[in-house]
N, CA, C and O of each residue as an XYZ file, in Angstrom:
476
protein
N      13.925     15.240     -9.240
C      13.621     15.649     -7.876
C      13.296     14.425     -6.981
O      13.656     14.380     -5.805
N      12.619     13.463     -7.574
C      12.262     12.282     -6.801
C      13.435     11.467     -6.389
O      13.435     10.877     -5.309
N      14.462     11.416     -7.241
C      15.672     10.673     -6.902
C      16.401     11.304     -5.717
O      16.904     10.602     -4.839
N      16.451     12.642     -5.705
C      17.122     13.347     -4.623
C      16.397     13.112     -3.299
O      17.044     12.859     -2.283
N      15.079     13.189     -3.293
C      14.301     12.947     -2.092
C      14.495     11.503     -1.653
O      14.629     11.232     -0.459
N      14.511     10.588     -2.589
C      14.685      9.165     -2.261
C      16.063      8.949     -1.650
O      16.199      8.174     -0.703
N      17.077      9.614     -2.166
C      18.423      9.495     -1.591
C      18.464     10.061     -0.172
O      19.156      9.519      0.690
N      17.737     11.136      0.074
C      17.670     11.673      1.419
C      16.911     10.752      2.361
O      17.237     10.688      3.547
N      15.904     10.035      1.864
C      15.211      9.044      2.677
C      16.142      7.918      3.084
O      16.093      7.446      4.220
N      16.983      7.491      2.167
C      17.964      6.467      2.502
C      18.967      6.956      3.510
O      19.338      6.223      4.426
N      19.410      8.184      3.356
C      20.332      8.780      4.325
C      19.679      8.919      5.687
O      20.302      8.641      6.712
N      18.413      9.352      5.699
C      17.643      9.443      6.946
C      17.536      8.099      7.639
O      17.657      8.010      8.861
N      17.307      7.044      6.849
C      17.174      5.704      7.426
C      18.451      5.300      8.163
O      18.404      4.749      9.263
N      19.594      5.587      7.532
C      20.869      5.241      8.161
C      21.105      6.085      9.415
O      21.512      5.554     10.448
N      20.860      7.365      9.334
C      21.053      8.231     10.477
C      20.113      7.918     11.628
O      20.508      7.961     12.793
N      18.852      7.599     11.292
C      17.911      7.214     12.369
C      18.303      5.929     13.034
O      18.128      5.794     14.245
N      18.827      4.980     12.298
C      19.297      3.743     12.893
C      20.446      4.023     13.857
O      20.506      3.424     14.931
N      21.344      4.910     13.496
C      22.460      5.253     14.361
C      21.963      5.945     15.635
O      22.386      5.609     16.741
N      21.084      6.891     15.467
C      20.548      7.622     16.622
C      19.771      6.677     17.544
O      19.938      6.727     18.762
N      18.928      5.824     16.973
C      18.156      4.912     17.808
C      19.050      3.917     18.531
O      18.764      3.541     19.667
N      20.094      3.501     17.908
C      21.031      2.579     18.568
C      21.832      3.228     19.679
O      22.069      2.627     20.726
N      22.244      4.460     19.439
C      23.008      5.160     20.466
C      22.191      5.536     21.704
O      22.717      5.558     22.816
N      20.915      5.830     21.507
C      20.065      6.198     22.646
C      19.343      4.982     23.233
O      18.519      5.146     24.133
N      19.622      3.790     22.760
C      18.950      2.575     23.249
C      19.236      2.327     24.736
O      18.297      1.967     25.446
N      20.435      2.488     25.251
C      20.666      2.193     26.685
C      20.294      3.370     27.629
O      20.807      3.442     28.746
N      19.432      4.261     27.195
C      19.083      5.437     27.973
C      18.172      5.092     29.153
O      17.252      4.282     29.040
N      18.455      5.722     30.266
C      17.667      5.578     31.490
C      17.176      6.943     31.946
O      17.862      7.945     31.741
N      16.013      6.998     32.553
C      15.536      8.173     33.244
C      15.530      7.795     34.711
O      14.641      7.081     35.175
N      16.509      8.269     35.426
C      16.700      7.807     36.785
C      17.180      6.374     36.774
O      18.240      6.067     36.227
N      16.392      5.490     37.386
C      16.744      4.080     37.382
C      15.839      3.249     36.504
O      15.888      2.019     36.524
N      14.996      3.944     35.716
C      14.002      3.281     34.877
C      14.469      3.324     33.413
O      14.816      4.397     32.918
N      14.485      2.179     32.709
C      14.813      2.203     31.303
C      13.833      3.057     30.489
O      12.619      2.926     30.646
N      14.349      3.917     29.635
C      13.502      4.787     28.821
C      13.563      4.324     27.379
O      14.586      4.497     26.716
N      12.486      3.739     26.884
C      12.533      3.179     25.514
C      12.200      4.199     24.444
O      11.365      3.935     23.578
N      12.849      5.384     24.487
C      12.556      6.395     23.501
C      13.010      5.942     22.098
O      12.408      6.332     21.097
N      14.042      5.142     22.031
C      14.505      4.639     20.719
C      13.485      3.713     20.104
O      13.319      3.708     18.885
N      12.794      2.927     20.914
C      11.782      2.031     20.371
C      10.619      2.813     19.785
O      10.101      2.456     18.727
N      10.207      3.867     20.458
C       9.110      4.695     19.962
C       9.527      5.409     18.677
O       8.751      5.504     17.726
N      10.742      5.902     18.663
C      11.245      6.598     17.471
C      11.308      5.623     16.264
O      10.949      5.983     15.143
N      11.770      4.394     16.524
C      11.843      3.404     15.441
C      10.465      2.999     14.948
O      10.254      2.819     13.749
N       9.530      2.858     15.874
C       8.174      2.418     15.509
C       7.440      3.510     14.698
O       6.519      3.198     13.943
N       7.834      4.754     14.848
C       7.200      5.844     14.128
C       7.917      6.157     12.812
O       7.274      6.404     11.792
N       9.232      6.146     12.842
C       9.970      6.660     11.659
C      10.137      5.640     10.546
O      10.074      6.007      9.372
N      10.349      4.370     10.877
C      10.540      3.394      9.772
C       9.298      3.223      8.895
O       9.439      3.131      7.676
N       8.083      3.176      9.462
C       6.935      3.148      8.541
C       6.787      4.417      7.745
O       6.351      4.384      6.595
N       7.151      5.560      8.350
C       7.089      6.784      7.576
C       8.059      6.781      6.422
O       7.725      7.224      5.323
N       9.273      6.280      6.662
C      10.264      6.208      5.590
C       9.794      5.300      4.446
O       9.955      5.634      3.272
N       9.211      4.147      4.804
C       8.725      3.225      3.768
C       7.547      3.826      3.002
O       7.451      3.687      1.782
N       6.644      4.501      3.738
C       5.470      5.107      3.074
C       5.918      6.221      2.135
O       5.395      6.365      1.030
N       6.893      7.006      2.589
C       7.412      8.109      1.738
C       8.109      7.561      0.515
O       7.944      8.098     -0.580
N       8.891      6.499      0.679
C       9.559      5.895     -0.461
C       8.552      5.283     -1.398
O       8.741      5.326     -2.613
N       7.483      4.712     -0.872
C       6.429      4.131     -1.672
C       5.662      5.172     -2.502
O       5.150      4.862     -3.577
N       5.589      6.386     -2.000
C       4.950      7.468     -2.752
C       5.828      7.913     -3.912
O       5.326      8.290     -4.971
N       7.128      7.867     -3.711
C       8.037      8.262     -4.796
C       8.123      7.174     -5.846
O       7.951      7.422     -7.039
N       8.394      5.952     -5.377
C       8.491      4.806     -6.255
C       7.487      3.743     -5.781
O       7.786      3.040     -4.816
N       6.337      3.595     -6.399
C       5.354      2.632     -5.940
C       5.662      1.204     -6.311
O       4.770      0.456     -6.712
N       6.907      0.821     -6.182
C       7.370     -0.532     -6.418
C       7.836     -1.072     -5.071
O       8.589     -0.395     -4.372
N       7.420     -2.244     -4.699
C       7.709     -2.783     -3.376
C       9.222     -2.888     -3.143
O       9.706     -2.572     -2.056
N       9.953     -3.323     -4.146
C      11.398     -3.467     -3.972
C      12.082     -2.141     -3.639
O      12.985     -2.088     -2.804
N      11.639     -1.070     -4.306
C      12.249      0.243     -4.061
C      11.711      0.865     -2.764
O      12.440      1.538     -2.035
N      10.436      0.630     -2.498
C       9.879      1.168     -1.253
C      10.515      0.524     -0.028
O      10.552      1.133      1.041
N      11.011     -0.687     -0.170
C      11.635     -1.395      0.946
C      13.069     -0.965      1.228
O      13.628     -1.295      2.274
N      13.643     -0.252      0.322
C      15.057      0.135      0.485
C      15.355      0.920      1.772
O      16.379      0.654      2.402
N      14.512      1.871      2.192
C      14.812      2.514      3.480
C      14.801      1.565      4.645
O      15.579      1.735      5.584
N      13.937      0.565      4.616
C      13.905     -0.427      5.688
C      15.171     -1.294      5.645
O      15.738     -1.627      6.686
N      15.597     -1.648      4.458
C      16.831     -2.429      4.294
C      18.053     -1.651      4.775
O      18.914     -2.190      5.471
N      18.115     -0.386      4.396
C      19.251      0.449      4.845
C      19.238      0.598      6.349
O      20.283      0.541      6.997
N      18.020      0.796      6.922
C      17.901      0.942      8.380
C      18.372     -0.338      9.055
O      19.152     -0.278     10.005
N      17.910     -1.506      8.579
C      18.247     -2.782      9.230
C      19.749     -3.089      9.077
O      20.383     -3.525     10.038
N      20.319     -2.869      7.897
C      21.733     -3.130      7.708
C      22.573     -2.227      8.596
O      23.534     -2.684      9.216
N      22.220     -0.950      8.663
C      22.965     -0.025      9.524
C      22.832     -0.435     11.014
O      23.807     -0.425     11.766
N      21.611     -0.788     11.403
C      21.377     -1.182     12.804
C      22.174     -2.421     13.174
O      22.833     -2.457     14.213
N      22.110     -3.434     12.324
C      22.808     -4.662     12.652
C      24.340     -4.528     12.502
O      25.095     -5.115     13.278
N      24.778     -3.769     11.522
C      26.221     -3.586     11.343
C      26.827     -2.852     12.509
O      27.867     -3.275     13.016
N      26.218     -1.756     12.965
C      26.749     -1.045     14.116
C      26.403     -1.744     15.426
O      27.173     -1.660     16.383
N      25.276     -2.425     15.493
C      24.915     -3.062     16.723
C      25.639     -4.327     17.035
O      25.854     -4.658     18.201
N      26.030     -5.063     15.978
C      26.717     -6.313     16.202
C      28.217     -6.211     16.028
O      28.973     -6.903     16.709
N      28.658     -5.338     15.105
C      30.079     -5.180     14.926
C      30.606     -4.019     15.791
O      31.723     -4.059     16.307
N      29.765     -2.992     15.926
C      30.009     -1.927     16.868
C      31.200     -1.060     16.593
O      32.207     -1.508     16.046
N      31.076      0.177     16.976
C      32.226      1.093     16.893
C      33.194      0.750     18.009
O      32.817      0.740     19.181
N      34.428      0.471     17.656
C      35.427      0.127     18.662
C      35.244     -1.245     19.270
O      35.787     -1.520     20.341
N      34.499     -2.107     18.620
C      34.289     -3.467     19.118
C      33.180     -3.596     20.115
O      32.973     -4.681     20.659
N      32.433     -2.503     20.388
C      31.338     -2.596     21.339
C      30.138     -3.288     20.708
O      29.788     -3.020     19.559
N      29.520     -4.168     21.460
C      28.298     -4.846     20.989
C      27.110     -4.139     21.614
O      26.802     -4.329     22.791
N      26.436     -3.307     20.796
C      25.369     -2.517     21.324
C      24.035     -3.252     21.323
O      23.145     -2.906     22.100
N      23.879     -4.248     20.475
C      22.621     -4.986     20.416
C      22.636     -6.265     21.250
O      21.573     -6.749     21.640
N      23.781     -6.807     21.526
C      23.858     -8.054     22.308
C      24.066     -7.726     23.753
O      25.195     -7.707     24.244
N      22.979     -7.468     24.438
C      23.007     -7.243     25.883
C      21.890     -8.066     26.510
O      21.098     -8.677     25.794
N      21.819     -8.089     27.803
C      20.773     -8.805     28.493
C      19.510     -7.951     28.644
O      18.578     -8.345     29.345
N      19.476     -6.809     28.005
C      18.350     -5.884     28.126
C      17.281     -6.210     27.079
O      17.602     -6.543     25.938
N      16.043     -6.114     27.467
C      14.942     -6.426     26.569
C      14.870     -5.433     25.405
O      14.356     -5.756     24.334
N      15.382     -4.241     25.625
C      15.297     -3.228     24.546
C      16.165     -3.580     23.341
O      15.890     -3.124     22.231
N      17.189     -4.372     23.539
C      18.035     -4.793     22.444
C      17.275     -5.716     21.480
O      17.485     -5.660     20.268
N      16.416     -6.542     22.010
C      15.592     -7.378     21.158
C      14.384     -6.626     20.579
O      13.921     -6.913     19.475
N      13.898     -5.673     21.348
C      12.692     -4.946     20.898
C      12.998     -3.923     19.776
O      12.124     -3.652     18.951
N      14.201     -3.360     19.732
C      14.485     -2.343     18.721
C      14.327     -2.857     17.275
O      13.646     -2.209     16.480
N      14.926     -3.981     16.921
C      14.688     -4.440     15.524
C      13.231     -4.732     15.239
O      12.743     -4.465     14.141
N      12.531     -5.282     16.226
C      11.111     -5.576     16.046
C      10.278     -4.334     15.932
O       9.380     -4.282     15.092
N      10.535     -3.324     16.742
C       9.755     -2.065     16.702
C      10.023     -1.302     15.428
O       9.177     -0.519     14.997
N      11.173     -1.503     14.811
C      11.463     -0.834     13.560
C      10.966     -1.592     12.345
O      10.458     -0.991     11.399
N      11.110     -2.925     12.368
C      10.807     -3.702     11.180
C       9.333     -4.036     11.031
O       8.805     -3.969      9.921
N       8.644     -4.397     12.125
C       7.263     -4.841     11.989
C       6.314     -3.781     11.496
O       5.543     -4.064     10.580
N       6.314     -2.541     12.054
C       5.413     -1.526     11.509
C       5.767     -1.197     10.044
O       4.872     -0.985      9.225
N       7.046     -1.155      9.721
C       7.422     -0.870      8.335
C       6.986     -1.990      7.400
O       6.610     -1.728      6.258
N       7.032     -3.229      7.868
C       6.571     -4.343      7.025
C       5.094     -4.260      6.771
O       4.632     -4.567      5.672
N       4.329     -3.842      7.789
C       2.887     -3.674      7.568
C       2.616     -2.612      6.534
O       1.759     -2.800      5.671
N       3.318     -1.507      6.596
C       3.162     -0.450      5.622
C       3.610     -0.923      4.223
O       3.004     -0.580      3.208
N       4.668     -1.705      4.208
C       5.185     -2.257      2.948
C       4.179     -3.197      2.315
O       4.034     -3.238      1.093
N       3.494     -3.943      3.144
C       2.450     -4.866      2.636
C       1.270     -4.133      2.058
O       0.505     -4.728      1.299
N       1.085     -2.877      2.375
C      -0.034     -2.094      1.832
C       0.272     -1.448      0.507
O      -0.619     -0.859     -0.106
N       1.516     -1.539      0.039
C       1.868     -0.985     -1.256
C       1.459     -1.984     -2.334
O       1.942     -3.116     -2.337
N       0.575     -1.584     -3.250
C       0.093     -2.534     -4.242
C       1.234     -2.956     -5.179
O       2.081     -2.142     -5.547
N       1.239     -4.230     -5.554
C       2.299     -4.670     -6.507
C       2.047     -4.071     -7.887
O       0.913     -3.822     -8.296
N       3.135     -3.858     -8.567
C       3.041     -3.282     -9.934
C       2.611     -4.384    -10.876
O       3.224     -5.451    -10.910
N       1.565     -4.135    -11.640
C       1.105     -5.108    -12.596
C       1.959     -5.014    -13.854
O       2.245     -3.916    -14.332
N       2.366     -6.157    -14.388
C       3.167     -6.089    -15.623
C       2.360     -5.581    -16.773
O       1.197     -5.945    -16.947
N       2.974     -4.749    -17.549
C       2.266     -4.182    -18.721
C       2.203     -5.189    -19.827
O       3.177     -5.881    -20.124
N       1.037     -5.263    -20.439
C       0.810     -6.157    -21.548
C       0.797     -5.313    -22.821
O      -0.104     -4.502    -23.034
N       1.794     -5.513    -23.645
C       1.871     -4.729    -24.904
C       1.506     -5.589    -26.094
O       1.513     -5.109    -27.228
């Protein structure tokens, strides 16, 4: 059961990266609306914390963050149809990776390392 939930966490990480990237250039009227930044700041730590509860190993708990970052940079820099979604002159393009990775890194730092067993 844990493997299935972990697989869904990885799928969620990829889907959230896609959603956050697609809604990044959103405006409310003439004001930039950073809803993607808020979503990234809330969901990536949650994904890492949930993965850490399933597998309390830092390498495995970091996989949702790695999947999120790879998806974000792959689609943001290579883009669907050649569009560059992350390379713009907008401040939100720089803030999205930071808002997603920094809170998740803090949560990841709180996962205790696994002590080697002495037999």
